[in-house]
PyMOL Python script that loads the backbone (N, CA, C, O; Angstrom):
from pymol import cmd

cmd.read_pdbstr("""\
ATOM      1  N   MET A   1      79.334 112.912  87.213  1.00  0.00           N
ATOM      2  CA  MET A   1      78.764 112.174  86.096  1.00  0.00           C
ATOM      3  C   MET A   1      78.203 110.842  86.572  1.00  0.00           C
ATOM      4  O   MET A   1      77.023 110.561  86.363  1.00  0.00           O
ATOM      5  N   THR A   2      79.016 110.032  87.196  1.00  0.00           N
ATOM      6  CA  THR A   2      78.556 108.702  87.565  1.00  0.00           C
ATOM      7  C   THR A   2      77.510 108.744  88.668  1.00  0.00           C
ATOM      8  O   THR A   2      76.616 107.898  88.703  1.00  0.00           O
ATOM      9  N   ASN A   3      77.607 109.714  89.565  1.00  0.00           N
ATOM     10  CA  ASN A   3      76.603 109.861  90.605  1.00  0.00           C
ATOM     11  C   ASN A   3      75.235 110.119  89.982  1.00  0.00           C
ATOM     12  O   ASN A   3      74.211 109.742  90.551  1.00  0.00           O
ATOM     13  N   ARG A   4      75.214 110.744  88.845  1.00  0.00           N
ATOM     14  CA  ARG A   4      73.961 111.058  88.158  1.00  0.00           C
ATOM     15  C   ARG A   4      73.207 109.785  87.800  1.00  0.00           C
ATOM     16  O   ARG A   4      71.977 109.776  87.854  1.00  0.00           O
ATOM     17  N   VAL A   5      73.890 108.726  87.441  1.00  0.00           N
ATOM     18  CA  VAL A   5      73.244 107.454  87.125  1.00  0.00           C
ATOM     19  C   VAL A   5      72.445 106.983  88.331  1.00  0.00           C
ATOM     20  O   VAL A   5      71.282 106.603  88.194  1.00  0.00           O
ATOM     21  N   ARG A   6      73.050 107.004  89.496  1.00  0.00           N
ATOM     22  CA  ARG A   6      72.361 106.579  90.715  1.00  0.00           C
ATOM     23  C   ARG A   6      71.187 107.488  91.042  1.00  0.00           C
ATOM     24  O   ARG A   6      70.110 107.013  91.405  1.00  0.00           O
ATOM     25  N   VAL A   7      71.391 108.794  90.915  1.00  0.00           N
ATOM     26  CA  VAL A   7      70.330 109.756  91.218  1.00  0.00           C
ATOM     27  C   VAL A   7      69.113 109.523  90.318  1.00  0.00           C
ATOM     28  O   VAL A   7      67.980 109.480  90.797  1.00  0.00           O
ATOM     29  N   VAL A   8      69.352 109.375  89.028  1.00  0.00           N
ATOM     30  CA  VAL A   8      68.254 109.158  88.092  1.00  0.00           C
ATOM     31  C   VAL A   8      67.598 107.802  88.354  1.00  0.00           C
ATOM     32  O   VAL A   8      66.372 107.689  88.339  1.00  0.00           O
ATOM     33  N   ARG A   9      68.411 106.779  88.593  1.00  0.00           N
ATOM     34  CA  ARG A   9      67.870 105.438  88.872  1.00  0.00           C
ATOM     35  C   ARG A   9      66.953 105.476  90.085  1.00  0.00           C
ATOM     36  O   ARG A   9      65.844 104.942  90.047  1.00  0.00           O
ATOM     37  N   GLU A  10      67.410 106.106  91.161  1.00  0.00           N
ATOM     38  CA  GLU A  10      66.609 106.180  92.371  1.00  0.00           C
ATOM     39  C   GLU A  10      65.356 107.025  92.167  1.00  0.00           C
ATOM     40  O   GLU A  10      64.298 106.704  92.707  1.00  0.00           O
ATOM     41  N   ALA A  11      65.468 108.101  91.394  1.00  0.00           N
ATOM     42  CA  ALA A  11      64.298 108.931  91.107  1.00  0.00           C
ATOM     43  C   ALA A  11      63.242 108.159  90.322  1.00  0.00           C
ATOM     44  O   ALA A  11      62.047 108.434  90.431  1.00  0.00           O
ATOM     45  N   ARG A  12      63.692 107.203  89.540  1.00  0.00           N
ATOM     46  CA  ARG A  12      62.777 106.365  88.767  1.00  0.00           C
ATOM     47  C   ARG A  12      62.222 105.205  89.600  1.00  0.00           C
ATOM     48  O   ARG A  12      61.361 104.455  89.139  1.00  0.00           O
ATOM     49  N   GLY A  13      62.725 105.067  90.828  1.00  0.00           N
ATOM     50  CA  GLY A  13      62.289 103.976  91.689  1.00  0.00           C
ATOM     51  C   GLY A  13      62.787 102.620  91.210  1.00  0.00           C
ATOM     52  O   GLY A  13      62.154 101.591  91.451  1.00  0.00           O
ATOM     53  N   MET A  14      63.919 102.632  90.536  1.00  0.00           N
ATOM     54  CA  MET A  14      64.467 101.417  89.938  1.00  0.00           C
ATOM     55  C   MET A  14      65.613 100.891  90.798  1.00  0.00           C
ATOM     56  O   MET A  14      66.475 101.652  91.239  1.00  0.00           O
ATOM     57  N   SER A  15      65.610  99.600  91.027  1.00  0.00           N
ATOM     58  CA  SER A  15      66.718  98.991  91.770  1.00  0.00           C
ATOM     59  C   SER A  15      67.951  98.904  90.869  1.00  0.00           C
ATOM     60  O   SER A  15      67.859  98.984  89.644  1.00  0.00           O
ATOM     61  N   ALA A  16      69.088  98.740  91.507  1.00  0.00           N
ATOM     62  CA  ALA A  16      70.318  98.566  90.740  1.00  0.00           C
ATOM     63  C   ALA A  16      70.244  97.300  89.891  1.00  0.00           C
ATOM     64  O   ALA A  16      70.713  97.277  88.753  1.00  0.00           O
ATOM     65  N   ALA A  17      69.655  96.256  90.450  1.00  0.00           N
ATOM     66  CA  ALA A  17      69.536  94.996  89.710  1.00  0.00           C
ATOM     67  C   ALA A  17      68.670  95.179  88.458  1.00  0.00           C
ATOM     68  O   ALA A  17      68.990  94.645  87.396  1.00  0.00           O
ATOM     69  N   GLU A  18      67.590  95.923  88.586  1.00  0.00           N
ATOM     70  CA  GLU A  18      66.702  96.165  87.442  1.00  0.00           C
ATOM     71  C   GLU A  18      67.396  96.996  86.371  1.00  0.00           C
ATOM     72  O   GLU A  18      67.303  96.677  85.186  1.00  0.00           O
ATOM     73  N   LEU A  19      68.087  98.052  86.768  1.00  0.00           N
ATOM     74  CA  LEU A  19      68.793  98.877  85.787  1.00  0.00           C
ATOM     75  C   LEU A  19      69.876  98.070  85.090  1.00  0.00           C
ATOM     76  O   LEU A  19      70.015  98.137  83.868  1.00  0.00           O
ATOM     77  N   ALA A  20      70.632  97.318  85.849  1.00  0.00           N
ATOM     78  CA  ALA A  20      71.688  96.496  85.246  1.00  0.00           C
ATOM     79  C   ALA A  20      71.087  95.528  84.225  1.00  0.00           C
ATOM     80  O   ALA A  20      71.615  95.378  83.123  1.00  0.00           O
ATOM     81  N   ARG A  21      69.990  94.876  84.591  1.00  0.00           N
ATOM     82  CA  ARG A  21      69.352  93.931  83.678  1.00  0.00           C
ATOM     83  C   ARG A  21      68.889  94.636  82.408  1.00  0.00           C
ATOM     84  O   ARG A  21      69.137  94.158  81.301  1.00  0.00           O
ATOM     85  N   ARG A  22      68.219  95.767  82.569  1.00  0.00           N
ATOM     86  CA  ARG A  22      67.703  96.505  81.406  1.00  0.00           C
ATOM     87  C   ARG A  22      68.819  97.046  80.520  1.00  0.00           C
ATOM     88  O   ARG A  22      68.673  97.125  79.300  1.00  0.00           O
ATOM     89  N   ALA A  23      69.932  97.417  81.143  1.00  0.00           N
ATOM     90  CA  ALA A  23      71.061  97.977  80.392  1.00  0.00           C
ATOM     91  C   ALA A  23      71.973  96.893  79.821  1.00  0.00           C
ATOM     92  O   ALA A  23      72.847  97.178  79.003  1.00  0.00           O
ATOM     93  N   GLY A  24      71.767  95.652  80.254  1.00  0.00           N
ATOM     94  CA  GLY A  24      72.578  94.553  79.740  1.00  0.00           C
ATOM     95  C   GLY A  24      73.973  94.472  80.336  1.00  0.00           C
ATOM     96  O   GLY A  24      74.915  94.021  79.683  1.00  0.00           O
ATOM     97  N   ILE A  25      74.098  94.917  81.591  1.00  0.00           N
ATOM     98  CA  ILE A  25      75.387  94.843  82.276  1.00  0.00           C
ATOM     99  C   ILE A  25      75.189  94.134  83.612  1.00  0.00           C
ATOM    100  O   ILE A  25      74.058  93.930  84.053  1.00  0.00           O
ATOM    101  N   SER A  26      76.280  93.766  84.242  1.00  0.00           N
ATOM    102  CA  SER A  26      76.183  93.110  85.545  1.00  0.00           C
ATOM    103  C   SER A  26      75.934  94.147  86.637  1.00  0.00           C
ATOM    104  O   SER A  26      76.233  95.329  86.474  1.00  0.00           O
ATOM    105  N   ARG A  27      75.383  93.679  87.744  1.00  0.00           N
ATOM    106  CA  ARG A  27      75.168  94.572  88.883  1.00  0.00           C
ATOM    107  C   ARG A  27      76.499  95.100  89.405  1.00  0.00           C
ATOM    108  O   ARG A  27      76.592  96.257  89.814  1.00  0.00           O
ATOM    109  N   SER A  28      77.522  94.263  89.392  1.00  0.00           N
ATOM    110  CA  SER A  28      78.823  94.719  89.886  1.00  0.00           C
ATOM    111  C   SER A  28      79.403  95.814  88.987  1.00  0.00           C
ATOM    112  O   SER A  28      80.034  96.750  89.478  1.00  0.00           O
ATOM    113  N   HIS A  29      79.191  95.700  87.675  1.00  0.00           N
ATOM    114  CA  HIS A  29      79.667  96.748  86.760  1.00  0.00           C
ATOM    115  C   HIS A  29      78.912  98.046  87.030  1.00  0.00           C
ATOM    116  O   HIS A  29      79.514  99.119  87.078  1.00  0.00           O
ATOM    117  N   LEU A  30      77.589  97.950  87.207  1.00  0.00           N
ATOM    118  CA  LEU A  30      76.796  99.142  87.516  1.00  0.00           C
ATOM    119  C   LEU A  30      77.269  99.771  88.821  1.00  0.00           C
ATOM    120  O   LEU A  30      77.393 100.992  88.911  1.00  0.00           O
ATOM    121  N   TYR A  31      77.531  98.953  89.823  1.00  0.00           N
ATOM    122  CA  TYR A  31      78.019  99.459  91.105  1.00  0.00           C
ATOM    123  C   TYR A  31      79.320 100.243  90.912  1.00  0.00           C
ATOM    124  O   TYR A  31      79.480 101.330  91.467  1.00  0.00           O
ATOM    125  N   LEU A  32      80.237  99.698  90.134  1.00  0.00           N
ATOM    126  CA  LEU A  32      81.508 100.384  89.891  1.00  0.00           C
ATOM    127  C   LEU A  32      81.294 101.713  89.167  1.00  0.00           C
ATOM    128  O   LEU A  32      81.971 102.700  89.457  1.00  0.00           O
ATOM    129  N   ILE A  33      80.352 101.733  88.227  1.00  0.00           N
ATOM    130  CA  ILE A  33      80.036 102.974  87.508  1.00  0.00           C
ATOM    131  C   ILE A  33      79.463 104.002  88.476  1.00  0.00           C
ATOM    132  O   ILE A  33      79.901 105.152  88.500  1.00  0.00           O
ATOM    133  N   GLU A  34      78.478 103.581  89.279  1.00  0.00           N
ATOM    134  CA  GLU A  34      77.838 104.509  90.218  1.00  0.00           C
ATOM    135  C   GLU A  34      78.806 105.020  91.282  1.00  0.00           C
ATOM    136  O   GLU A  34      78.637 106.131  91.786  1.00  0.00           O
ATOM    137  N   GLN A  35      79.799 104.237  91.624  1.00  0.00           N
ATOM    138  CA  GLN A  35      80.791 104.645  92.614  1.00  0.00           C
ATOM    139  C   GLN A  35      81.929 105.457  91.997  1.00  0.00           C
ATOM    140  O   GLN A  35      82.793 105.959  92.716  1.00  0.00           O
ATOM    141  N   GLY A  36      81.934 105.589  90.668  1.00  0.00           N
ATOM    142  CA  GLY A  36      82.983 106.340  89.995  1.00  0.00           C
ATOM    143  C   GLY A  36      84.303 105.595  89.945  1.00  0.00           C
ATOM    144  O   GLY A  36      85.361 106.201  89.776  1.00  0.00           O
ATOM    145  N   ARG A  37      84.239 104.282  90.093  1.00  0.00           N
ATOM    146  CA  ARG A  37      85.465 103.475  90.104  1.00  0.00           C
ATOM    147  C   ARG A  37      85.833 102.960  88.723  1.00  0.00           C
ATOM    148  O   ARG A  37      86.908 102.389  88.542  1.00  0.00           O
ATOM    149  N   THR A  38      84.951 103.156  87.745  1.00  0.00           N
ATOM    150  CA  THR A  38      85.245 102.796  86.362  1.00  0.00           C
ATOM    151  C   THR A  38      84.460 103.729  85.449  1.00  0.00           C
ATOM    152  O   THR A  38      83.403 104.235  85.825  1.00  0.00           O
ATOM    153  N   GLU A  39      84.973 103.948  84.272  1.00  0.00           N
ATOM    154  CA  GLU A  39      84.296 104.772  83.278  1.00  0.00           C
ATOM    155  C   GLU A  39      83.606 103.841  82.286  1.00  0.00           C
ATOM    156  O   GLU A  39      84.251 102.961  81.716  1.00  0.00           O
ATOM    157  N   PRO A  40      82.313 104.021  82.076  1.00  0.00           N
ATOM    158  CA  PRO A  40      81.599 103.144  81.142  1.00  0.00           C
ATOM    159  C   PRO A  40      81.975 103.434  79.696  1.00  0.00           C
ATOM    160  O   PRO A  40      82.335 104.557  79.343  1.00  0.00           O
ATOM    161  N   THR A  41      81.886 102.408  78.873  1.00  0.00           N
ATOM    162  CA  THR A  41      82.087 102.582  77.433  1.00  0.00           C
ATOM    163  C   THR A  41      80.878 103.299  76.853  1.00  0.00           C
ATOM    164  O   THR A  41      79.846 103.424  77.513  1.00  0.00           O
ATOM    165  N   VAL A  42      81.005 103.762  75.630  1.00  0.00           N
ATOM    166  CA  VAL A  42      79.895 104.441  74.965  1.00  0.00           C
ATOM    167  C   VAL A  42      78.684 103.514  74.866  1.00  0.00           C
ATOM    168  O   VAL A  42      77.553 103.945  75.092  1.00  0.00           O
ATOM    169  N   SER A  43      78.910 102.264  74.537  1.00  0.00           N
ATOM    170  CA  SER A  43      77.777 101.336  74.407  1.00  0.00           C
ATOM    171  C   SER A  43      77.083 101.124  75.749  1.00  0.00           C
ATOM    172  O   SER A  43      75.860 100.993  75.789  1.00  0.00           O
ATOM    173  N   VAL A  44      77.827 101.087  76.834  1.00  0.00           N
ATOM    174  CA  VAL A  44      77.217 100.947  78.160  1.00  0.00           C
ATOM    175  C   VAL A  44      76.440 102.209  78.509  1.00  0.00           C
ATOM    176  O   VAL A  44      75.328 102.125  79.030  1.00  0.00           O
ATOM    177  N   VAL A  45      77.009 103.373  78.229  1.00  0.00           N
ATOM    178  CA  VAL A  45      76.313 104.635  78.489  1.00  0.00           C
ATOM    179  C   VAL A  45      74.994 104.677  77.724  1.00  0.00           C
ATOM    180  O   VAL A  45      73.962 105.049  78.282  1.00  0.00           O
ATOM    181  N   LEU A  46      75.025 104.301  76.463  1.00  0.00           N
ATOM    182  CA  LEU A  46      73.791 104.306  75.666  1.00  0.00           C
ATOM    183  C   LEU A  46      72.774 103.315  76.225  1.00  0.00           C
ATOM    184  O   LEU A  46      71.576 103.594  76.230  1.00  0.00           O
ATOM    185  N   GLY A  47      73.244 102.161  76.694  1.00  0.00           N
ATOM    186  CA  GLY A  47      72.349 101.198  77.318  1.00  0.00           C
ATOM    187  C   GLY A  47      71.730 101.739  78.597  1.00  0.00           C
ATOM    188  O   GLY A  47      70.547 101.520  78.857  1.00  0.00           O
ATOM    189  N   LEU A  48      72.519 102.442  79.394  1.00  0.00           N
ATOM    190  CA  LEU A  48      72.004 103.058  80.614  1.00  0.00           C
ATOM    191  C   LEU A  48      70.968 104.130  80.283  1.00  0.00           C
ATOM    192  O   LEU A  48      69.917 104.202  80.921  1.00  0.00           O
ATOM    193  N   CYS A  49      71.263 104.951  79.298  1.00  0.00           N
ATOM    194  CA  CYS A  49      70.316 105.991  78.887  1.00  0.00           C
ATOM    195  C   CYS A  49      69.000 105.380  78.423  1.00  0.00           C
ATOM    196  O   CYS A  49      67.924 105.832  78.814  1.00  0.00           O
ATOM    197  N   ARG A  50      69.094 104.363  77.598  1.00  0.00           N
ATOM    198  CA  ARG A  50      67.903 103.689  77.090  1.00  0.00           C
ATOM    199  C   ARG A  50      67.106 103.075  78.249  1.00  0.00           C
ATOM    200  O   ARG A  50      65.884 103.213  78.309  1.00  0.00           O
ATOM    201  N   ALA A  51      67.796 102.405  79.156  1.00  0.00           N
ATOM    202  CA  ALA A  51      67.134 101.750  80.286  1.00  0.00           C
ATOM    203  C   ALA A  51      66.478 102.754  81.236  1.00  0.00           C
ATOM    204  O   ALA A  51      65.440 102.470  81.834  1.00  0.00           O
ATOM    205  N   LEU A  52      67.092 103.923  81.366  1.00  0.00           N
ATOM    206  CA  LEU A  52      66.546 104.948  82.251  1.00  0.00           C
ATOM    207  C   LEU A  52      65.531 105.853  81.551  1.00  0.00           C
ATOM    208  O   LEU A  52      64.813 106.608  82.206  1.00  0.00           O
ATOM    209  N   GLY A  53      65.473 105.777  80.236  1.00  0.00           N
ATOM    210  CA  GLY A  53      64.536 106.615  79.482  1.00  0.00           C
ATOM    211  C   GLY A  53      64.950 108.067  79.434  1.00  0.00           C
ATOM    212  O   GLY A  53      64.106 108.963  79.468  1.00  0.00           O
ATOM    213  N   VAL A  54      66.258 108.304  79.353  1.00  0.00           N
ATOM    214  CA  VAL A  54      66.769 109.671  79.271  1.00  0.00           C
ATOM    215  C   VAL A  54      67.743 109.765  78.100  1.00  0.00           C
ATOM    216  O   VAL A  54      68.238 108.753  77.606  1.00  0.00           O
ATOM    217  N   SER A  55      68.006 110.983  77.670  1.00  0.00           N
ATOM    218  CA  SER A  55      68.981 111.184  76.599  1.00  0.00           C
ATOM    219  C   SER A  55      70.388 111.214  77.196  1.00  0.00           C
ATOM    220  O   SER A  55      70.564 111.351  78.406  1.00  0.00           O
ATOM    221  N   PHE A  56      71.368 111.085  76.332  1.00  0.00           N
ATOM    222  CA  PHE A  56      72.761 111.177  76.747  1.00  0.00           C
ATOM    223  C   PHE A  56      73.008 112.514  77.437  1.00  0.00           C
ATOM    224  O   PHE A  56      73.635 112.560  78.496  1.00  0.00           O
ATOM    225  N   ASP A  57      72.518 113.601  76.842  1.00  0.00           N
ATOM    226  CA  ASP A  57      72.715 114.930  77.427  1.00  0.00           C
ATOM    227  C   ASP A  57      72.044 115.057  78.784  1.00  0.00           C
ATOM    228  O   ASP A  57      72.583 115.701  79.684  1.00  0.00           O
ATOM    229  N   ASP A  58      70.868 114.447  78.940  1.00  0.00           N
ATOM    230  CA  ASP A  58      70.186 114.496  80.233  1.00  0.00           C
ATOM    231  C   ASP A  58      71.023 113.833  81.317  1.00  0.00           C
ATOM    232  O   ASP A  58      71.059 114.300  82.456  1.00  0.00           O
ATOM    233  N   LEU A  59      71.685 112.759  80.964  1.00  0.00           N
ATOM    234  CA  LEU A  59      72.443 112.000  81.946  1.00  0.00           C
ATOM    235  C   LEU A  59      73.869 112.510  82.125  1.00  0.00           C
ATOM    236  O   LEU A  59      74.375 112.543  83.246  1.00  0.00           O
ATOM    237  N   PHE A  60      74.519 112.906  81.040  1.00  0.00           N
ATOM    238  CA  PHE A  60      75.935 113.247  81.108  1.00  0.00           C
ATOM    239  C   PHE A  60      76.273 114.626  80.574  1.00  0.00           C
ATOM    240  O   PHE A  60      77.451 114.960  80.439  1.00  0.00           O
ATOM    241  N   GLY A  61      75.270 115.433  80.266  1.00  0.00           N
ATOM    242  CA  GLY A  61      75.521 116.762  79.724  1.00  0.00           C
ATOM    243  C   GLY A  61      76.215 117.669  80.716  1.00  0.00           C
ATOM    244  O   GLY A  61      76.321 117.358  81.903  1.00  0.00           O
ATOM    245  N   GLN A  62      76.677 118.777  80.221  1.00  0.00           N
ATOM    246  CA  GLN A  62      77.456 119.723  81.008  1.00  0.00           C
ATOM    247  C   GLN A  62      76.725 120.169  82.268  1.00  0.00           C
ATOM    248  O   GLN A  62      77.352 120.338  83.313  1.00  0.00           O
ATOM    249  N   HIS A  63      75.421 120.362  82.190  1.00  0.00           N
ATOM    250  CA  HIS A  63      74.669 120.875  83.332  1.00  0.00           C
ATOM    251  C   HIS A  63      73.766 119.816  83.955  1.00  0.00           C
ATOM    252  O   HIS A  63      72.824 120.160  84.670  1.00  0.00           O
ATOM    253  N   ALA A  64      74.027 118.556  83.704  1.00  0.00           N
ATOM    254  CA  ALA A  64      73.162 117.486  84.210  1.00  0.00           C
ATOM    255  C   ALA A  64      73.045 117.516  85.726  1.00  0.00           C
ATOM    256  O   ALA A  64      71.969 117.241  86.258  1.00  0.00           O
ATOM    257  N   ASP A  65      74.114 117.840  86.433  1.00  0.00           N
ATOM    258  CA  ASP A  65      74.063 117.835  87.886  1.00  0.00           C
ATOM    259  C   ASP A  65      73.293 119.023  88.447  1.00  0.00           C
ATOM    260  O   ASP A  65      72.935 119.022  89.625  1.00  0.00           O
ATOM    261  N   ASP A  66      73.032 120.031  87.630  1.00  0.00           N
ATOM    262  CA  ASP A  66      72.299 121.207  88.086  1.00  0.00           C
ATOM    263  C   ASP A  66      70.795 121.063  87.916  1.00  0.00           C
ATOM    264  O   ASP A  66      70.038 121.917  88.378  1.00  0.00           O
ATOM    265  N   GLN A  67      70.355 120.006  87.266  1.00  0.00           N
ATOM    266  CA  GLN A  67      68.943 119.842  86.962  1.00  0.00           C
ATOM    267  C   GLN A  67      68.308 118.822  87.880  1.00  0.00           C
ATOM    268  O   GLN A  67      68.946 117.859  88.307  1.00  0.00           O
ATOM    269  N   ARG A  68      67.031 119.052  88.180  1.00  0.00           N
ATOM    270  CA  ARG A  68      66.270 118.083  88.945  1.00  0.00           C
ATOM    271  C   ARG A  68      65.796 116.982  88.029  1.00  0.00           C
ATOM    272  O   ARG A  68      65.565 117.208  86.841  1.00  0.00           O
ATOM    273  N   VAL A  69      65.650 115.797  88.576  1.00  0.00           N
ATOM    274  CA  VAL A  69      65.133 114.672  87.811  1.00  0.00           C
ATOM    275  C   VAL A  69      63.621 114.697  87.934  1.00  0.00           C
ATOM    276  O   VAL A  69      63.081 114.725  89.040  1.00  0.00           O
ATOM    277  N   VAL A  70      62.942 114.688  86.800  1.00  0.00           N
ATOM    278  CA  VAL A  70      61.494 114.725  86.785  1.00  0.00           C
ATOM    279  C   VAL A  70      60.997 113.428  86.186  1.00  0.00           C
ATOM    280  O   VAL A  70      61.383 113.060  85.077  1.00  0.00           O
ATOM    281  N   ASP A  71      60.138 112.733  86.921  1.00  0.00           N
ATOM    282  CA  ASP A  71      59.566 111.492  86.440  1.00  0.00           C
ATOM    283  C   ASP A  71      58.385 111.832  85.530  1.00  0.00           C
ATOM    284  O   ASP A  71      57.410 112.437  85.976  1.00  0.00           O
ATOM    285  N   VAL A  72      58.470 111.452  84.283  1.00  0.00           N
ATOM    286  CA  VAL A  72      57.417 111.777  83.326  1.00  0.00           C
ATOM    287  C   VAL A  72      56.535 110.571  83.014  1.00  0.00           C
ATOM    288  O   VAL A  72      55.690 110.634  82.121  1.00  0.00           O
ATOM    289  N   SER A  73      56.724 109.493  83.735  1.00  0.00           N
ATOM    290  CA  SER A  73      55.901 108.304  83.460  1.00  0.00           C
ATOM    291  C   SER A  73      54.572 108.366  84.154  1.00  0.00           C
ATOM    292  O   SER A  73      53.765 107.445  84.025  1.00  0.00           O
TER     293      SER A  73
END
""", "prot")
cmd.dss("prot")
cmd.show_as("cartoon", "prot")
cmd.util.cbc("prot")
cmd.orient("prot")
């Protein structure tokens, strides 16, 4: 689950600092999420989804790790 945040972020060509800023969290919090060292709250997850331009299911759904990330921008 948390690795998916990093995968999508990198596929979007977004730095960790940019994603953290857009999601309204600190870079250190994002780092902990991406490393699987903390579980984000629902509000943080929604902020990450909004910042990445993906739905909750796209990021955390049952088969999210089986899908390729496609940049639609």
